[in-house]
C-alpha atoms as one frame of an Amber mdcrd trajectory, in Angstrom:
protein
  -0.046  -0.112  -0.042   1.541   3.500  -0.924   2.280   6.073   1.654  -0.237
   8.392   0.192  -3.189   5.499   0.490  -1.981   4.740   4.224  -2.591   8.444
   4.877  -6.023   8.376   3.737  -6.622   4.958   5.532  -5.346   6.625   8.680
  -7.810   9.745   8.119 -10.738   6.918   7.806  -9.695   5.667  11.256  -9.613
   8.642  12.914 -12.942   9.862  11.639 -14.483   6.508  12.292 -12.860   6.220
  15.943 -14.581   9.749  16.627 -17.908   8.444  15.174 -18.425   6.403  18.081
 -18.539   9.643  20.268 -20.866  11.143  17.767 -23.135   7.816  17.939 -23.238
   7.889  21.627 -24.535  11.566  21.737 -27.066  10.898  19.138 -28.487   7.756
  21.049 -28.821   9.922  24.365 -31.469  11.685  22.343 -32.965   9.340  19.503
 -34.208   5.846  19.466 -31.665   3.725  17.448 -33.370   2.549  14.304 -34.771
   6.083  13.909 -31.611   7.634  14.281 -29.919   5.316  11.824 -32.699   5.845
   9.349 -32.130   9.688   9.839 -28.663   9.483   9.220 -28.827   7.972   5.810
 -32.237   9.948   4.907 -30.280  13.375   5.318 -27.779  12.569   2.601 -30.040
   9.951   0.158 -32.463  12.686  -0.508 -29.884  15.050  -2.259 -28.351  12.323
  -3.561 -31.132  10.771  -5.506 -32.089  14.286  -7.011 -28.475  15.285  -8.058
 -26.067  12.429  -8.322 -26.009  10.328 -11.239 -26.260   6.379 -10.298 -22.714
   4.678 -10.732 -22.685   2.270 -13.730 -22.523  -0.780 -11.366 -24.878  -3.448
 -11.101 -27.856  -2.792  -8.757 -27.265  -6.189  -6.877 -23.693  -4.663  -5.585
 -25.468  -1.447  -4.708 -27.938  -3.300  -2.775 -25.751  -5.418  -0.983 -23.318
  -2.775   0.017 -26.242  -0.573   1.262 -28.059  -3.671   3.041 -24.720  -4.723
   4.821 -22.660  -1.637   5.498 -25.816   0.758   5.837 -28.856  -1.119   7.008
 -27.722  -4.115   9.214 -24.491  -2.809  10.485 -26.007   0.358  12.139 -29.487
  -1.187  12.996 -27.300  -3.984  15.119 -24.564  -1.432  16.279 -27.098   1.350
  17.548 -29.092  -1.106  19.060 -26.082  -2.546  21.133 -25.040   0.857  22.268
 -28.686   1.837  23.420 -28.996  -1.203  25.559 -25.571  -0.922  27.461 -22.583
  -1.569  24.893 -19.610   0.663  26.201 -18.542   3.247  23.670 -14.776   2.088
  23.578 -15.804  -1.850  23.409 -18.348  -1.254  20.656 -15.330   0.274  18.602
 -13.541  -2.668  19.290 -16.279  -5.571  18.693 -17.326  -4.036  15.767 -13.954
  -4.365  13.930 -14.598  -8.112  13.772 -15.619  -7.217  10.328 -11.820  -7.421
   9.326 -11.613 -11.009   9.760 -15.046 -11.387   8.582 -14.237  -9.638   5.335
 -10.892 -11.514   5.036 -12.759 -14.793   5.194 -15.622 -13.883   2.777 -13.177
 -12.261   0.341 -11.245 -15.899   0.339 -14.469 -17.830   0.117 -16.552 -15.706
  -2.380 -13.934 -13.748  -4.267 -11.116 -16.455  -4.487  -8.646 -13.638  -2.940
  -5.294 -15.296  -2.050  -3.751 -14.122   1.345   0.048 -14.178   1.584   1.848
 -15.551   4.705   2.601 -12.054   5.868  -1.087 -10.699   5.782  -2.161 -13.833
   7.793   0.491 -13.420  10.223  -0.187  -9.828  10.620  -3.843 -10.432  10.635
  -3.322 -13.117  13.356  -1.406 -10.814  15.546  -4.056  -7.792  15.041  -6.814
 -10.310  16.063  -4.694 -11.372  19.268  -4.518  -7.687  20.140  -8.325  -7.139
  19.920  -8.622 -10.147  22.104  -6.389  -9.034  24.562  -8.512  -5.843  24.649
 -11.857  -7.563  24.718 -10.521 -10.089  27.385 -10.306  -7.001  29.758 -13.364
  -5.258  28.662 -16.070  -8.076  28.383 -16.775  -8.117  31.990 -18.301  -4.682
  31.673 -20.924  -5.364  28.911 -23.729  -8.012  28.940 -23.689 -10.909  26.329
 -26.436  -9.484  24.306 -24.768  -6.139  23.240 -21.839  -7.957  22.338 -23.647
 -10.208  20.406 -25.448  -7.547  18.393 -22.383  -5.822  17.688 -20.578  -8.898
  16.409 -23.551  -9.028  14.035 -22.875  -5.573  12.845 -19.305  -6.363  12.234
 -20.569  -9.314   9.956 -22.866  -7.162   8.176 -20.153  -4.663   7.525 -18.105
  -7.501   5.919 -20.758  -8.141   3.709 -21.136  -4.641   2.558 -17.193  -4.744
   1.977 -17.893  -7.516  -0.350 -20.674  -5.771  -2.226 -17.984  -2.716  -2.435
 -15.177  -4.771  -3.668 -17.274  -6.584  -6.416 -18.920  -3.295  -7.959 -15.343
  -1.805  -7.880 -13.750  -4.568  -9.680 -16.707  -5.119 -12.415 -16.735  -1.239
 -12.951 -13.234  -0.077 -12.905 -13.151   3.964 -12.948 -16.315   4.251 -11.363
 -16.301   7.361  -8.947 -15.999   5.663  -5.426 -17.828   8.753  -3.772 -20.960
   8.537  -6.070 -20.978   4.717  -5.167 -20.739   5.427  -1.430 -23.434   8.133
  -1.680 -25.812   5.971  -3.557 -26.054   3.210  -1.088 -27.282   5.643   1.478
 -30.601   5.341  -0.160 -30.963   1.400   0.542 -31.367   1.539   4.292 -33.760
   4.654   4.812 -37.205   2.844   4.075 -36.323  -0.465   5.875 -34.905   1.325
   8.857 -37.908   3.908   9.045 -40.243   0.641   9.024 -38.180  -0.819  11.676
 -38.701   2.530  13.766 -42.441   2.465  13.242 -42.915  -1.056  14.089 -40.438
  -1.626  16.912 -39.968   1.796  18.501 -43.509   3.399  17.836 -44.873   5.626
  15.004 -44.312   8.662  16.849 -41.550   8.015  19.025 -38.872   9.010  16.492
 -40.502  12.124  15.533 -41.197  13.568  19.003 -37.116  12.501  19.982 -36.352
  14.480  16.880 -38.487  17.739  17.624 -36.831  17.468  21.384 -33.304  17.883
  19.734 -34.134  21.536  18.663 -34.270  22.573  22.329 -31.275  23.861  24.339
 -30.648  20.531  25.759 -30.938  18.511  22.439 -28.595  20.243  20.218 -25.755
  18.018  20.712 -27.614  15.306  19.012 -27.799  17.502  15.994 -24.218  18.177
  16.083 -23.563  14.496  16.578 -25.895  13.493  13.538 -23.851  16.291  11.314
 -20.499  14.541  12.114 -21.780  11.084  11.287 -23.359  12.210   8.080 -20.662
  14.555   6.549 -17.589  13.242   8.045 -18.382   9.509   8.971 -20.398   8.555
   5.948 -19.405  10.981   3.118 -15.827  11.446   3.811 -15.065   8.276   5.724
 -16.971   5.920   3.885 -15.975   7.725   0.516 -12.372   7.406   1.133 -13.094
   3.402   2.433 -14.424   2.687  -1.040 -11.955   4.401  -2.651  -9.395   1.990
  -1.020 -11.340  -0.782  -1.569 -11.465  -0.146  -5.096  -7.730  -0.283  -5.147
  -6.683  -3.098  -3.033  -8.166  -6.570  -2.398 -10.689  -6.756   0.532  -8.249
  -8.750   2.310  -5.725  -5.708   2.460  -7.899  -2.843   3.133 -10.082  -4.606
   5.921  -7.403  -5.216   8.452  -6.818  -1.372   8.605 -10.097  -1.017  10.408
  -8.733  -2.758  13.278  -6.994   0.197  14.217 -10.249   2.293  14.684 -11.092
   0.843  18.422  -7.333   2.548  19.173  -9.208   5.883  18.509 -12.304   4.755
  20.148 -10.889   3.737  23.402  -8.880   7.146  23.415 -11.769   9.361  22.547
 -14.104   7.618  25.034 -11.329   7.858  27.825 -10.968  11.612  26.955 -14.394
  12.911  26.705 -16.602   9.954  28.425 -14.292   8.665  31.243 -14.000   5.363
  30.130 -10.537   4.728  31.288  -8.910   1.910  29.341  -6.611  -0.499  31.478
  -3.071  -1.054  30.960  -3.779  -4.339  29.241  -6.230  -2.556  26.694  -3.366
  -0.086  26.039  -1.016  -2.899  25.364  -3.600  -4.683  23.278  -3.877  -1.255
  21.140  -0.289  -1.529  20.628  -0.218  -5.212  19.168  -3.461  -4.248  16.942
  -1.492  -1.361  15.504   1.680  -3.712  14.621  -0.453  -6.422  13.238  -2.495
  -4.256  10.991   0.462  -2.470   9.542   2.194  -5.989   8.903  -1.096  -7.103
   7.062  -0.746  -4.333   4.724   2.978  -4.212   4.254   4.349  -4.668   0.698
   1.027  -4.749  -1.260   0.765  -2.779  -4.280  -2.417  -1.404  -5.715  -4.423
  -4.168  -7.499  -4.235  -4.322 -11.065  -7.489  -3.926 -12.737  -8.367  -4.759
 -16.430  -9.655  -2.489 -18.841 -13.397  -2.941 -19.586 -12.738  -3.070 -23.228
 -10.015  -6.032 -23.422  -9.937  -9.156 -21.914  -6.469 -10.527 -20.653  -5.035
 -12.799 -23.451  -4.570 -15.579 -21.171  -8.157 -15.840 -20.035 -11.488 -16.672
 -22.129 -14.021 -13.798 -22.342 -16.339 -15.054 -19.817 -14.503 -17.744 -17.553
 -15.952 -18.469 -14.401 -14.877 -19.220 -10.896 -17.269 -21.812  -9.629 -19.243
 -18.837  -7.721 -23.020 -18.723  -7.632 -24.752 -17.190 -10.460 -24.036 -13.325
 -10.957 -20.873 -13.575  -8.748 -18.621 -14.755 -11.652 -15.472 -12.999 -11.733
 -14.353 -11.640 -15.186 -10.635 -11.555 -14.363  -9.918 -13.587 -11.192  -6.280
 -12.245 -11.232  -7.395  -8.837 -10.698  -8.380  -9.907  -7.167  -5.488 -11.392
  -6.011  -2.925  -9.019  -4.172   0.053  -8.071  -6.207   3.515  -9.215  -4.898
   5.806  -6.159  -4.441
């Protein structure tokens, strides 16, 4: 991974780590399903009106939007509303990294080099060190809900990867913006059925009072910096590198999340957690070391050594036009 792309990845890590503070503030005033629907609706309305749909198959937009958008945040917001600590949520959600690597290997036939496997193993071990020290402070249900959010994020990553590989040259920001239209109606429907038809509306009205303005500030941060900027850069990185290369970088998000929760919410991390964070950093960088940008075939020309429509044994609709473009290039 190039130095420039590492800096972009670190920017995403910082934005997403601080995103958990904004989520916590918003959930103090808004019910989870309504809050999740609102964050996407604010973006989706102008996107549908003014941004052209990217030239990718609709199935990948739906997969990306359902996994990364609807399911991830439905599970995460619910978990944090029912007691998941902010710092621990930022850690457990990064289970998306090993889930993405596994799904990338199974569904996209991405080959992992030994150094990537070793680095990912070290990073997961660091997460385990932090989690071992923190699980005593969280009930089982919030942890399971957050793990479900991590798996959902991984499914979204696969959708993003397939979209950008099948349609090289698409604008990653347009793809990110368009997937925000997918979760809106399902999440509003869940809010009406589970939280009550008027609960979210009344809670939103209360945010325009003197005590509720932090929720609006949190919503603005999530929409602009967490979703548009952070997710846009993430999609860009997913378009340049194999899913198994980009996903481990999300393991650094808990380091920012724990630090922010410590500074602003008085969630003091133990020494064990700090050691685990250092291990996560080392493993994540090892997992991305020495990997060059993925080569993407020109859309108007097939590689000479492959038939024009060679398949990979995946389900119908998931065949890969150029399997070699999904393999990490060896530097």
